[in-house]
C-alpha positions, 0 to 999 in steps of 0.5 A: 576382466581384461586390461581394458576393463581396468582403465579409469579404475583406481590403481589396485596395486601401489608401488612401494615408495623408494627408501630414503637411506642416510648418507653412508659414513665410514666408522670412526676408529679411535687410535689407541696410544701405544703405552710408553716402555718403562724407564730404564732405571738406573741409567748411566747418569744415575750411576755417575750421580751415585758415585759423585754422592760418595764424595760428600759421604766420604768427607762427612764420614771422615769428619764425623768419625774424627770428632766421635773418636776425639770425644768418645772412642780414643782415651786421649782424644780430647787433647789430641789434634785432629791431624793425629786423630786422622792418622790414627783412623788410617793406621789402626783397623779398630778405628778405620772399620767404624769409619768406613761403616759410618761413610757407607751409612752416610752414602745410603742416607744421601742416596736413598731419598734422592733417588726415590724422588728421581725415580718416583719409586722406592730406592730398593725397588729402583736398584732391584734389591728383591730380598724375597728372591734371595730369601727363597734361594738363601741356602743355595746362594750361600753354597754358591758363595762358599764354592766360589771361595774355595775354588778361588783359593785353589786357583790362587795356588797357581798364580803369583800371590803377595806374601804379606798383603796389607790386609793381612798386616792389618789383621794380625795387629789385634784380635779385636781388629781381626774380628772387626774386619771379619764382621765388616767383610761379611755384613757391611762391605758386601751389600754396599759394594753390591749396591754400587757395582751391581745395583748401579754400575752394571744395570746402567751399562746394560741399559745403555745397550737397551736404550740403543735397542729401543732406538733400533740402532742395535738388535736385541741379540746384540744386547744379549751377546755383546752388551751384557758381557761387555757390561759385566767386564766393565763392571768387574775391572773397577771392582777388582781395582777397588781392592788393589791396595789390599793385595799390594796391587798384585795381578794374581789376586786382582784377576781372581777378584775379577773372576768373582765379580763376574760370578756376582754379576751373573747372579745379579742379572739372572735373579734380578736381585742385588740382595742375591749377589750380596749373599753370595758376596758375603759367603765368599768373603767368609771363606777368606777369613775361615782358614785364618779363623781356624788357624789362629783359634778364633783370632786368639793366636795371631802370632801364628800368621807370622811364623 
């Protein structure tokens, strides 16, 4: 059969119909938002606010202590004037130590709920207390604090030190007062001072540099090599000056206290735990009392300190 024979016959082969394709639409990619970085807590505003809260805590603690002393502690308090009570609180360590403890307690009562509301997290989380870290390294931290204390004592032999600093004059008055100073210096002062200086001031200063790094104004290396050392120094200066009245404003012990602060700052930043630096601080403070405790037979013979 040739081509002519197929003429007039139905088509034996059908051409396929052209495919109808829908218009091409490029895939739609949904942009996934980048999560915001965590807030820098505490910041410098939080630190300033905390120290401002110390003002009403101080006033409230002083007034409350005066009324308690007038009503309960001092035998002649009911007939004594408030002015004489305040003078007694300043001159007798047996009353000044409880007063400071009440002031510290009021500061915590003010600060804990306020900052928990500001931060939307618990107060201990916001200040990086992290007691579990301190618990795991407890004996190591104690050893570090004792070592720092004994090392500072050795360095003190080569620096000008006051012969009769006010803190020593307060201690030698009564055995009870000496014991109260020891208890306060080991168990009450360290955590509160660490809260103020290593819980608020130090991280707030570091976070200033971290905030600048987030804005790309400085690099991360600048934060590490400039921001953190500068923050440690700026924290240690007021920490040392806080203790100036206790050591007759002598530069020798102030320099040593500043060195201790640097160690405490490093511990706080390295372990991210205010509780850890508090343990070191408490162990260091114990070394300040240990020699006196042994020399006076448990504070029973305080007259030996005046010989």
